C-alpha positions as CSV (number, residue, x, y, z in Angstrom):
1,I,10.8,-14.0,25.7
2,S,9.8,-16.8,28.1
3,R,6.8,-14.6,29.3
4,I,5.7,-14.2,25.7
5,R,6.1,-17.9,24.9
6,N,4.2,-19.0,28.0
7,T,1.1,-16.9,27.2
8,G,0.1,-19.0,24.2
9,H,-0.6,-15.8,22.3
10,K,0.5,-15.3,18.7
11,V,3.3,-12.9,18.3
12,F,3.6,-9.8,15.9
13,L,7.2,-8.7,15.7
14,S,8.3,-5.3,14.2
15,L,11.9,-4.8,13.1
16,N,13.1,-1.6,11.7
17,P,16.2,-0.6,9.7
18,L,15.1,3.0,9.8
19,D,16.2,5.7,12.4
20,I,13.6,7.1,14.8
21,E,12.8,10.0,12.4
22,R,12.3,7.5,9.6
23,S,14.7,9.5,7.4
24,G,17.7,7.2,7.1
25,L,19.6,4.2,8.5
26,A,19.0,3.3,12.1
27,A,21.4,4.7,14.7
28,Y,23.9,2.6,16.5
29,R,23.0,0.7,19.6
30,G,25.9,-0.1,21.9
31,E,26.0,0.8,25.6
32,A,23.1,3.2,24.9
33,V,20.4,3.6,22.2
34,N,20.5,6.0,19.3
35,Q,24.2,6.6,19.3
36,P,25.9,8.0,16.1
37,L,26.8,5.4,13.6
38,P,30.5,4.3,13.6
39,A,32.5,6.0,10.9
40,E,32.6,2.9,8.7
41,W,28.8,2.8,8.6
42,L,28.1,6.5,8.1
43,N,27.9,6.5,4.3
44,R,26.3,3.0,3.8
45,S,23.0,2.8,2.1
46,F,20.1,0.4,2.8
47,D,21.0,-1.7,-0.2
48,S,24.8,-2.0,0.6
49,D,25.9,-5.6,1.0
50,S,27.0,-5.0,4.6
51,V,23.7,-3.4,5.6
52,K,21.7,-6.2,4.0
53,R,23.8,-8.9,5.7
54,A,23.6,-7.2,9.1
55,F,19.8,-6.6,8.9
56,L,19.1,-10.1,7.7
57,N,21.3,-11.6,10.5
58,Y,19.4,-9.4,13.0
59,S,16.0,-10.4,11.6
60,K,16.9,-14.1,11.6
61,R,18.0,-13.8,15.2
62,M,14.8,-12.0,16.3
63,V,12.6,-14.5,14.5
64,N,14.4,-17.4,16.1
65,L,14.0,-15.8,19.5
66,F,10.4,-14.6,19.3
67,N,8.9,-17.3,17.0
68,P,6.4,-14.8,15.6
69,E,3.4,-15.5,13.3
70,W,3.8,-12.1,11.7
71,V,7.0,-10.0,11.2
72,A,7.0,-6.4,10.0
73,I,10.2,-5.6,8.1
74,G,10.1,-1.8,8.3
75,I,8.1,0.4,10.6
76,E,6.3,3.4,9.1
77,V,8.4,3.1,6.0
78,N,6.4,5.6,3.9
79,L,7.9,8.4,5.9
80,L,11.2,7.7,4.2
81,M,9.5,8.4,0.9
82,S,8.6,11.8,2.3
83,K,11.8,12.6,4.1
84,N,14.6,11.1,2.0
85,R,13.2,10.0,-1.3
86,E,16.6,9.2,-2.8
87,Q,16.9,6.4,-0.3
88,W,13.5,4.9,-1.0
89,S,14.5,2.4,-3.7
90,K,17.4,1.3,-1.6
91,L,15.1,0.5,1.3
92,V,12.8,-1.4,-1.1
93,A,15.8,-3.5,-2.2
94,L,16.8,-4.2,1.4
95,R,13.2,-5.3,2.3
96,K,13.2,-7.6,-0.8
97,Y,16.4,-9.2,0.3
98,V,15.3,-9.8,3.8
99,Y,11.8,-10.9,2.8
100,D,13.1,-13.5,0.2
101,S,15.6,-14.9,2.7
102,L,13.1,-15.1,5.6
103,K,10.5,-16.8,3.4
104,V,13.0,-19.5,2.5
105,L,13.9,-20.1,6.1
106,H,10.4,-19.7,7.5
107,P,7.8,-20.1,4.8
108,T,4.8,-20.0,7.1
109,I,5.7,-16.7,8.7
110,K,3.8,-13.7,7.3
111,V,6.3,-11.0,6.5
112,G,4.9,-7.5,6.0
113,V,5.5,-3.8,6.6
114,T,3.9,-0.9,8.4
115,F,2.9,2.5,7.0
116,V,1.8,5.8,8.6
117,G,-1.9,6.2,7.8
118,T,-2.0,10.0,8.0
119,S,0.2,10.3,5.0
120,F,-2.7,8.9,2.8
121,Y,-4.8,11.9,3.8
122,P,-3.2,14.9,2.1
123,Q,-6.2,17.1,3.0
124,W,-5.0,16.9,6.6
125,T,-1.3,16.5,6.4
126,S,1.7,17.9,4.5
127,G,5.1,16.6,3.5
128,D,4.3,14.5,0.5
129,T,1.8,13.8,-2.2
130,L,-0.8,11.1,-2.3
131,V,0.7,9.8,-5.6
132,N,4.1,9.3,-3.9
133,Q,2.5,7.5,-1.0
134,L,0.5,5.2,-3.2
135,N,3.6,4.5,-5.2
136,A,5.5,3.6,-2.0
137,L,2.7,1.2,-1.1
138,K,2.8,-0.4,-4.5
139,D,6.6,-0.7,-4.3
140,V,6.5,-3.0,-1.3
141,E,3.4,-5.0,-1.9
142,A,5.2,-7.7,-3.9
143,T,7.5,-8.3,-0.8
144,S,4.7,-8.2,1.7
145,D,2.3,-10.8,2.9
146,F,0.4,-8.1,4.7
147,I,0.3,-4.3,5.1
148,A,-0.2,-2.7,8.5
149,F,-1.0,0.9,9.3
150,S,0.0,3.1,12.3
151,I,-3.2,5.1,12.9
152,Y,-2.7,8.4,14.8
153,P,-5.2,10.8,13.3
154,Y,-4.3,13.5,15.9
155,M,-0.9,13.7,14.3
156,S,-2.5,15.6,11.4
157,A,-4.8,18.6,11.1
158,I,-7.9,16.5,11.6
159,M,-9.9,17.4,14.7
160,C,-11.3,14.9,17.2
161,D,-14.9,15.8,16.3
162,S,-14.4,15.4,12.5
163,L,-12.9,12.0,12.2
164,P,-14.6,10.4,9.2
165,S,-16.4,7.1,9.8
166,D,-14.6,5.6,6.9
167,Y,-11.1,6.6,8.0
168,V,-9.8,3.1,8.6
169,S,-11.8,1.4,5.9
170,H,-10.4,3.8,3.3
171,L,-6.9,2.9,4.4
172,F,-7.6,-0.7,4.1
173,S,-9.1,-0.3,0.6
174,L,-5.7,1.0,-0.7
175,T,-4.2,-2.5,-1.0
176,S,-5.4,-6.0,-1.9
177,K,-3.1,-7.5,0.7
178,P,-4.4,-8.6,4.1
179,V,-4.4,-5.5,6.4
180,A,-3.9,-4.8,10.0
181,I,-3.5,-1.9,12.5
182,S,0.0,-2.1,13.9
183,E,-0.4,0.8,16.3
184,C,-3.0,3.4,17.0
185,G,-3.8,6.2,19.4
186,Y,-6.0,9.2,20.0
187,S,-5.8,12.0,22.5
188,A,-7.7,11.5,25.7
189,Q,-7.6,15.2,26.6
190,T,-7.4,18.6,24.9
191,W,-3.9,19.8,24.0
192,S,-2.4,22.1,21.4
193,V,0.8,22.4,19.5
194,S,2.0,25.0,16.9
195,G,-1.3,26.9,17.2
196,N,-3.5,23.8,16.5
């Protein structure tokens, strides 16, 4: 934290209530990461009072520690829409609760969310429809000061030599909110998986 503060750089902080697969509530972190949730947390949903309180307390603590200019409340949240749709509205409720609370405490901080960009290209990826992905985007726009995208085209059926020149600008055109790239990557060498 002192190293970050001493650089003079602005801070973008990402916080996530989702598990690593983006399909449910984050795993427990105790002596190790990604441990099974304790029994009393196993059946709690994103919108339960205890989860909302816990995630808000965590978010407040991290904001106070890192003093960010931007905070993403939820990383690649649209994957939950694809993997566990019945939990989607509950995550939206959790985000609203944390967004509203953080904006009262820190009105100048920009609070947003990140999405996986490949999900908005159904011609190169499977798992959900474009309509569902656009609805997910619409569901969180009211509680987002910005929308950020994780851009990993190689995690779809698109090939390195066929990346459209408007790939990023198309994503940015999907929302009227300020946009950013939260993470990105592209293969530096040839590799294959599952026959691709």
